[in-house]
C-alpha positions as CSV (number, residue, x, y, z in Angstrom):
1,M,26.5,-31.5,-22.9
2,Q,24.8,-28.4,-21.6
3,N,25.8,-25.1,-23.0
4,Y,25.7,-22.3,-20.5
5,N,26.7,-19.6,-23.0
6,K,27.9,-17.4,-20.1
7,T,30.0,-14.3,-20.3
8,S,32.3,-13.0,-17.6
9,T,29.5,-11.1,-15.9
10,D,26.8,-13.8,-16.1
11,F,25.8,-16.0,-13.2
12,I,25.0,-19.7,-13.5
13,L,21.9,-21.0,-11.8
14,L,22.5,-24.7,-11.0
15,G,18.8,-25.2,-10.8
16,L,16.3,-27.5,-9.1
17,F,15.8,-30.3,-11.6
18,P,18.3,-33.2,-11.8
19,P,19.0,-34.5,-15.3
20,S,16.8,-37.6,-14.9
21,G,13.2,-38.8,-14.9
22,I,12.7,-37.3,-11.5
23,G,13.8,-33.9,-12.9
24,L,11.2,-34.2,-15.7
25,F,8.5,-35.1,-13.2
26,L,9.3,-32.2,-11.0
27,Y,9.4,-29.9,-14.0
28,I,5.9,-31.0,-15.2
29,L,4.6,-30.7,-11.6
30,I,5.9,-27.2,-11.0
31,V,4.6,-26.0,-14.4
32,L,1.1,-27.3,-13.6
33,I,1.2,-25.7,-10.1
34,F,2.4,-22.5,-11.7
35,L,-0.5,-22.4,-14.2
36,V,-3.1,-23.2,-11.5
37,A,-1.7,-20.4,-9.3
38,L,-1.5,-18.0,-12.2
39,F,-5.1,-18.7,-13.2
40,G,-6.4,-18.6,-9.6
41,N,-4.7,-15.3,-8.7
42,L,-5.7,-13.6,-12.0
43,T,-9.3,-14.8,-11.5
44,M,-9.4,-13.4,-8.0
45,I,-8.0,-10.0,-9.1
46,L,-10.5,-9.7,-12.0
47,L,-13.5,-10.7,-9.9
48,I,-12.7,-8.1,-7.2
49,C,-12.1,-5.4,-9.8
50,L,-15.3,-6.1,-11.8
51,D,-17.7,-6.6,-8.9
52,T,-18.5,-3.3,-7.3
53,H,-19.9,-5.1,-4.2
54,L,-16.4,-6.3,-3.5
55,H,-14.8,-2.9,-3.5
56,T,-14.3,-3.0,0.3
57,P,-11.1,-2.8,2.3
58,M,-11.1,-6.5,3.0
59,Y,-11.3,-7.5,-0.7
60,S,-8.9,-4.7,-1.7
61,L,-6.3,-6.2,0.6
62,L,-7.1,-9.6,-0.7
63,S,-6.6,-8.4,-4.3
64,Q,-3.2,-7.0,-3.3
65,L,-2.3,-10.4,-1.8
66,S,-3.2,-12.1,-5.1
67,L,-1.2,-9.6,-7.0
68,M,1.9,-10.3,-4.8
69,D,1.5,-14.0,-5.2
70,L,1.2,-13.6,-8.9
71,T,4.4,-11.5,-9.0
72,Y,6.2,-13.9,-6.7
73,I,5.7,-16.9,-8.9
74,S,6.2,-14.9,-12.2
75,T,9.6,-13.7,-10.9
76,I,11.1,-17.1,-10.4
77,V,9.2,-19.9,-12.2
78,P,9.4,-18.8,-15.9
79,K,13.2,-18.4,-15.8
80,M,13.6,-21.7,-13.9
81,V,11.4,-23.5,-16.4
82,S,13.2,-22.0,-19.5
83,N,16.6,-22.8,-18.1
84,Y,15.6,-26.5,-17.8
85,L,13.8,-26.5,-21.2
86,F,16.5,-25.0,-23.2
87,G,19.5,-26.2,-21.2
88,N,20.9,-22.7,-20.8
89,K,21.4,-22.0,-17.1
90,S,23.0,-18.6,-17.4
91,I,21.4,-15.4,-16.2
92,S,22.8,-11.9,-16.8
93,F,24.1,-9.7,-14.0
94,I,21.3,-7.2,-14.5
95,G,18.7,-10.0,-14.8
96,C,19.9,-11.5,-11.5
97,G,19.6,-8.1,-9.8
98,I,16.1,-7.6,-11.2
99,Q,15.0,-11.1,-10.1
100,S,16.5,-10.6,-6.6
101,F,14.8,-7.2,-6.2
102,F,11.3,-8.4,-7.1
103,F,11.7,-11.5,-4.9
104,L,12.8,-9.5,-1.9
105,T,10.2,-6.8,-2.5
106,I,7.3,-9.3,-2.5
107,A,8.8,-11.3,0.4
108,G,8.9,-8.2,2.6
109,T,5.7,-6.6,1.4
110,E,3.6,-9.7,1.8
111,G,4.4,-10.0,5.5
112,L,3.4,-6.4,6.1
113,L,0.2,-6.8,4.1
114,L,-0.8,-9.9,6.1
115,V,-0.5,-7.8,9.2
116,S,-2.8,-5.2,7.6
117,M,-5.3,-8.0,6.8
118,A,-5.2,-9.3,10.3
119,Y,-5.8,-5.8,11.7
120,D,-8.7,-5.3,9.3
121,R,-10.4,-8.5,10.7
122,Y,-9.5,-7.5,14.3
123,V,-11.3,-4.2,13.9
124,A,-14.2,-5.7,12.0
125,I,-15.0,-8.3,14.7
126,C,-13.8,-6.5,17.9
127,F,-15.0,-3.0,17.1
128,P,-17.6,-3.3,14.3
129,L,-19.1,0.1,15.0
130,H,-15.7,1.8,14.6
131,Y,-14.9,-0.2,11.5
132,P,-15.9,2.5,8.9
133,I,-13.7,5.0,10.7
134,R,-10.7,2.9,11.6
135,I,-10.5,1.1,8.2
136,S,-11.6,3.8,5.8
137,R,-10.7,3.7,2.1
138,R,-7.9,6.2,2.9
139,V,-6.5,4.0,5.7
140,C,-6.7,0.9,3.4
141,V,-4.7,2.7,0.6
142,L,-2.2,3.9,3.2
143,M,-1.7,0.3,4.5
144,M,-1.2,-1.1,1.0
145,T,1.1,1.7,-0.2
146,G,3.1,1.6,3.0
147,S,3.6,-2.1,2.7
148,W,4.9,-1.8,-0.9
149,I,7.2,1.2,-0.1
150,M,8.8,-0.5,3.0
151,G,9.2,-3.8,1.1
152,S,10.8,-2.0,-1.9
153,I,13.2,0.0,0.3
154,N,14.4,-3.1,2.1
155,S,14.8,-5.0,-1.2
156,C,16.6,-2.1,-2.8
157,A,19.2,-2.0,0.0
158,H,19.9,-5.8,-0.2
159,T,20.0,-5.9,-4.0
160,T,22.3,-2.9,-4.3
161,Y,24.7,-4.4,-1.8
162,A,24.6,-7.8,-3.5
163,L,25.4,-6.3,-6.9
164,H,28.3,-4.2,-5.7
165,I,30.3,-6.8,-3.8
166,P,33.3,-8.4,-5.7
167,Y,32.6,-12.0,-6.8
168,C,35.2,-14.7,-7.3
169,R,35.9,-16.3,-10.7
170,S,33.2,-19.0,-10.1
171,R,29.7,-17.6,-10.6
172,A,27.7,-20.8,-10.2
173,I,24.8,-20.1,-7.8
174,N,23.7,-23.2,-6.0
175,H,20.1,-22.3,-6.3
176,F,17.3,-22.1,-8.8
177,F,17.0,-18.3,-8.6
178,C,19.2,-15.3,-7.6
179,D,18.8,-15.5,-3.8
180,V,21.1,-13.1,-2.1
181,P,22.3,-15.5,0.6
182,A,23.3,-18.0,-2.1
183,M,25.1,-15.2,-4.0
184,L,27.1,-14.3,-0.9
185,T,28.8,-17.6,-0.9
186,L,30.6,-16.5,-4.1
187,A,31.8,-13.2,-2.7
188,C,35.6,-12.5,-2.5
189,M,35.3,-10.6,0.7
190,D,34.1,-11.0,4.3
191,T,30.4,-10.4,4.5
192,W,29.7,-10.9,8.2
193,V,28.5,-7.3,8.7
194,Y,26.0,-7.7,5.9
195,E,24.9,-11.1,7.3
196,Y,24.2,-9.4,10.6
197,T,22.0,-6.8,8.8
198,V,20.2,-9.7,7.1
199,F,19.4,-11.1,10.5
200,V,18.0,-7.8,11.7
201,S,16.0,-7.3,8.5
202,T,14.6,-10.8,8.7
203,S,13.6,-10.1,12.3
204,L,11.8,-6.9,11.3
205,F,10.0,-8.3,8.3
206,L,9.2,-11.8,9.6
207,L,9.0,-11.9,13.3
208,L,7.3,-8.6,13.9
209,P,4.5,-9.4,11.3
210,F,4.2,-12.8,12.9
211,F,3.6,-11.4,16.4
212,G,1.3,-8.7,15.0
213,I,-0.8,-11.4,13.2
214,A,-0.8,-13.7,16.2
215,C,-1.9,-10.8,18.5
216,S,-4.7,-9.7,16.2
217,Y,-6.2,-13.1,15.7
218,G,-5.7,-13.9,19.4
219,H,-8.0,-11.0,20.2
220,V,-10.4,-12.1,17.5
221,L,-10.6,-15.6,19.0
222,V,-11.2,-14.2,22.5
223,A,-13.9,-11.9,21.2
224,V,-15.7,-14.7,19.4
225,Y,-15.5,-17.0,22.4
226,R,-17.1,-14.3,24.6
227,M,-20.1,-13.9,22.2
228,H,-23.2,-15.3,23.8
229,S,-25.3,-15.8,20.6
230,A,-24.6,-18.6,18.2
231,E,-25.6,-16.4,15.3
232,G,-23.1,-13.8,16.3
233,R,-20.3,-16.4,16.4
234,K,-21.4,-17.8,13.0
235,K,-21.2,-14.3,11.5
236,A,-17.8,-13.7,13.0
C-alpha cells in the first residue's frame, strides 16, 4: 500500500503512471525524454554562450527559449518521477505554489518570446537594411526582459489566488503536477469569476502571440515568394 505521508496542508498528486507494466514503461520513456531534452537544451545554451560568433539577437532569443524549455521540464518531471519512484505522492502547500508559479511563468513567457523571435525573422528578411537598428542589442534585451516580467506578473496573480482560496477536506489533485485548473476543482467556493479571468488571460497569452507569429511569418512567406533570385530565396 502506498504511503502518502501527507499533513493537513499537503496536496496529493494522483500522478500519470498507473501501477502496472504500462506505468513502468511510461516512467522509463518520460525519464529518457527528459534526459535527452535536458542535454539538448544545456548544450544549446553552452554553445551560444561560448561561441562569440553566435552572440547575435537571433541566437540570444534562441538561448532564452532553451532556458525556458529547460526550466519547464525541470519544474514538473523530477517531482513526478520521484513520486512514482518512492511511492510518496504528497507535495507541500508551498511546494505546490512554487511549482505552479514556475510552470505558469514559463507558459506565459514562452509565448511572448516566440512572438519576439518571429518579429526578429520578419525584420531580418523583410527589412534587412533596417535590421541593426530595429533589432539592436538593447531592443533584444528589452524583448527578453519584457517577456519574463509579463509572464511572471501573470503567474504571480494566478498562483496567489490559487493559494488563498479555501480548499475542502480532500486535497487529491487529479493531475501529475500542481495545475491551477485542477486545483480549483477542490475549492470550497464558487470560482466562476476567476475562471473568467483565466479565459481572458489565456486569450492574451496564447491567442495574441499566435496571431502575432502568424502575421510575421505570413509577411516573411510573401517576401520570399516575391524574391526573383533563387539565391536570395535560399538565403531567406
